C-alpha positions in Angstrom: 36.8 -11.2 13.0 33.4 -9.9 12.3 31.5 -10.3 9.1 32.7 -8.1 6.2 30.6 -5.0 5.4 30.7 -5.7 1.7 30.6 -9.2 0.2 32.6 -9.0 -3.0 31.8 -11.0 -6.0 34.4 -12.8 -8.2 33.1 -10.8 -11.1 34.6 -7.3 -11.2 32.7 -4.1 -11.5 31.5 -3.4 -7.9 32.4 0.3 -8.0 30.7 1.0 -11.4 27.6 -1.1 -10.6 27.2 0.5 -7.2 27.7 4.0 -8.6 25.0 3.4 -11.3 22.6 1.9 -8.8 23.0 4.6 -6.2 22.7 7.3 -8.9 19.5 5.9 -10.4 18.1 5.2 -6.9 18.7 8.9 -6.0 17.2 10.3 -9.1 14.1 8.0 -9.2 13.3 7.6 -5.4 15.4 9.6 -3.0 15.3 13.0 -4.7 11.4 13.1 -5.1 10.9 12.0 -1.5 13.5 14.4 -0.3 11.8 17.3 -2.2 8.5 16.3 -0.7 9.9 16.3 2.8 11.8 19.6 2.2 8.6 21.2 1.1 6.9 20.0 4.2 9.8 21.3 6.4 9.4 24.7 4.8 5.7 24.7 5.6 6.2 23.5 9.1 4.5 20.7 11.1 1.7 23.0 12.4 0.7 24.1 9.0 0.8 20.6 7.6 -1.3 19.3 10.5 -3.9 22.1 9.9 -4.0 21.1 6.2 -4.4 17.4 6.8 -6.6 17.4 9.9 -9.9 17.7 8.2 -12.8 15.2 8.0 -12.6 15.1 4.2 -8.9 14.2 4.1 -9.1 11.7 6.9 -12.1 10.0 5.1 -10.1 9.8 1.9 -7.0 8.4 3.6 -9.1 5.8 5.4 -10.9 4.8 2.2 -7.7 4.6 0.2 -5.7 2.5 2.7 -8.6 0.4 3.9 -9.6 -0.7 0.3 -5.9 -1.0 -0.7 -5.3 -3.4 2.2 -8.4 -5.4 1.5 -7.6 -5.6 -2.2 -4.0 -6.7 -1.5 -5.2 -9.3 0.9 -7.6 -10.6 -1.7 -4.8 -10.7 -4.3 -2.6 -12.5 -1.8 -5.1 -15.4 -1.5 -6.4 -15.5 -5.1 -3.0 -14.7 -6.6 -1.2 -17.6 -4.8 -4.0 -20.0 -5.9 -3.8 -18.7 -9.5 0.0 -19.0 -9.5 -0.2 -22.5 -8.2 -2.7 -23.5 -11.0 -0.6 -21.9 -13.7 2.6 -23.5 -12.4 1.4 -27.0 -11.5 -1.3 -27.9 -14.1 -1.5 -28.1 -17.9 -4.9 -27.5 -19.5 -6.4 -25.9 -22.6 -6.2 -22.1 -22.5 -3.5 -22.1 -19.8 -1.1 -19.9 -21.9 -4.0 -17.5 -22.6 -4.7 -17.1 -18.9 -1.0 -16.8 -18.2 -0.7 -14.0 -20.7 -3.9 -12.2 -19.4 -2.3 -11.9 -16.0 0.1 -9.4 -17.4 -2.7 -7.3 -19.0 -2.8 -4.7 -16.1 0.9 -4.1 -16.6 0.5 -3.2 -20.3 -2.9 -1.6 -20.2 -3.0 2.2 -19.5 -4.7 2.8 -16.2 -7.2 5.3 -17.7 -8.2 2.7 -20.3 -8.6 0.1 -17.5 -10.8 2.6 -15.5 -13.0 3.3 -18.5 -13.3 -0.4 -19.3 -14.2 -1.3 -15.7 -16.7 1.5 -15.5 -18.4 0.3 -18.7 -18.7 -3.2 -17.3 -19.8 -2.3 -13.8 -21.9 0.8 -14.3 -25.7 0.4 -13.8 -26.1 0.0 -17.6 -23.1 -2.2 -18.1 -23.0 -6.0 -18.5 -22.2 -6.8 -14.8 -23.6 -3.6 -13.4 -27.0 -4.3 -14.9 -27.0 -7.8 -13.4 -26.0 -6.3 -10.0 -28.8 -3.7 -10.3 -31.3 -6.5 -10.9 -30.1 -8.2 -7.7 -30.6 -4.9 -5.8 -27.1 -3.5 -5.3 -24.7 -1.2 -7.1 -21.0 -1.7 -7.9 -19.7 1.3 -9.9 -19.5 4.7 -8.0 -19.3 2.8 -4.7 -16.4 1.5 -2.6 -17.0 -1.9 -4.2 -16.1 -0.5 -7.6 -12.9 1.0 -6.2 -12.1 -2.4 -4.6 -12.5 -4.2 -8.0 -10.2 -1.6 -9.7 -7.5 -2.1 -7.1 -7.7 -5.9 -7.3 -7.3 -5.6 -11.1 -4.2 -3.5 -11.0 -2.6 -5.4 -8.1 -3.2 -9.1 -8.9 -0.2 -9.5 -11.3 2.3 -8.5 -8.6 1.4 -11.5 -6.5 1.1 -14.0 -9.3 4.4 -13.0 -10.9 6.2 -13.0 -7.6 5.0 -16.4 -6.4 4.9 -18.3 -9.6 8.7 -18.7 -10.0 9.0 -19.9 -6.4 6.3 -22.6 -7.1 8.3 -23.7 -10.2 11.3 -24.3 -8.0 9.5 -26.4 -5.5 10.2 -30.1 -6.3 7.2 -32.3 -6.6 9.1 -34.9 -4.6 8.7 -32.7 -1.5 4.9 -33.0 -1.7 5.1 -36.8 -2.5 7.4 -37.3 0.5 5.0 -35.6 2.7 2.2 -37.7 1.4 4.1 -41.0 1.8 4.8 -40.0 5.5 1.1 -40.0 6.1 0.4 -36.2 5.9 -2.9 -35.1 4.6 -3.2 -32.6 1.8 -4.2 -29.8 4.1 -1.3 -30.6 6.4 1.1 -30.7 3.5 0.0 -27.3 2.3 0.1 -25.8 5.7 3.4 -27.3 6.9 5.4 -27.8 3.7 4.2 -25.6 0.9 3.1 -22.4 2.6 6.3 -21.9 4.6 8.3 -22.0 1.4 5.9 -19.6 -0.4 5.3 -17.1 2.4 8.4 -14.9 1.8 7.5 -14.5 -1.9 3.8 -14.1 -1.1 4.5 -11.4 1.4 6.6 -9.6 -1.2 3.8 -9.8 -3.7 1.4 -8.6 -1.1 3.6 -5.5 -0.3 3.9 -4.7 -4.0 0.2 -5.0 -4.6 -0.5 -2.8 -1.6 2.0 -0.2 -2.7 0.5 -0.1 -6.2 -3.1 0.1 -4.9 -2.4 3.0 -2.4 -1.1 5.3 -5.2 -3.5 4.2 -7.9 -5.3 7.0 -9.7 -6.1 6.4 -13.3 -8.1 3.2 -13.0 -10.0 4.4 -9.9 -11.3 7.9 -10.7 -13.7 6.7 -13.4 -15.3 4.0 -11.4 -15.2 5.7 -7.9 -17.7 8.5 -8.5 -15.5 10.8 -6.5 -18.1 11.8 -3.9 -16.5 13.6 -0.9 -16.6 11.6 2.3 -17.8 8.5 0.4 -15.8 7.5 -2.6 -13.1 10.2 -2.8 -9.6 8.7 -2.8 -6.5 10.4 -1.4 -4.6 10.7 -4.7 -7.5 12.5 -6.2 -7.4 15.0 -3.3 -3.8 15.7 -4.1 -4.6 16.5 -7.7 -7.5 18.7 -6.5 -5.1 20.6 -4.1 -2.6 21.1 -6.9 -5.3 22.4 -9.3 -6.2 24.9 -6.6 -2.5 25.9 -6.2 -2.7 24.7 -2.6 0.8 23.2 -2.6 0.9 23.0 1.1 -2.3 21.0 1.2 -1.0 18.6 -1.5 2.3 18.2 0.4 0.5 17.5 3.7 -1.6 14.7 2.1 1.5 13.3 0.3 3.5 13.2 3.5 0.6 11.6 5.4 0.4 8.9 2.7 4.2 8.5 2.8 4.3 8.0 6.5 1.4 5.5 6.6 2.8 3.6 3.6 6.3 3.4 5.1 4.9 2.1 8.4 2.9 -0.6 6.6 5.8 -1.7 4.4 8.1 -1.7 7.4 5.7 -4.1 9.2 5.4 -6.3 6.1 9.2 -6.5 5.7 9.6 -7.4 9.4 7.1 -10.2 9.0 8.9 -11.3 5.8 12.3 -11.4 7.6 10.8 -13.4 10.5 9.3 -15.8 8.0 12.6 -16.3 6.2 14.4 -16.9 9.5 11.7 -19.3 10.6 12.2 -21.6 7.6 16.0 -21.1 7.5 16.4 -18.9 4.4 18.5 -16.2 6.2 
């Protein structure tokens, strides 16, 4: 006999829990996406292509996805390192740093954008220092990158940290007693166990960065073809009552995001199978 389609739990309530889950998923995710696709279907592929196939929109899409990917990649490396320090070591101020990681979750994005702009503007604390060194941070792609790193870092840390807590220290000690170096232990023992969670955090950070608006518009400068992000163009199209243009940009972002997340999920499944988790 083949594998059952549904694996039932000893705890009752499958029908109720499945109904609630599907209903909420439909209301929060499927219906908005379906409405966007239906609006695009009414406009037609040719009209959508005409709306999206402009240098300004392609530049904004390239800027948004390029910086989002780079920010998520930075968060992947730095977030894993930060999660390891918070989980493995005890030092003064650890709890304060651990609480500060969640700050982007609680802080309104507009407040974060204003704060980052105040810090990195040419007359700000860090911006003035950068100006003295001969470069500019705010109102450039570098400022957008910093904002995306700020909002995406907690996703990696909070995804990886519980996995690190579950890794027994005896595993590292056994590797060391067998003669493995620290680099070899990290590469062959630790990272394979962390990679599924790290890829999940990377995907969450990337998804958050792609659609980020509030913390970016203040520090971006919003110069067309230079620092104008795709979510801002959607807002501009809506303010101009150009709903077809906003729909075209939204569908383009949806398609690109879906392709990236599908690739990340495929790599995650391969990683889990490689270490025997599934």
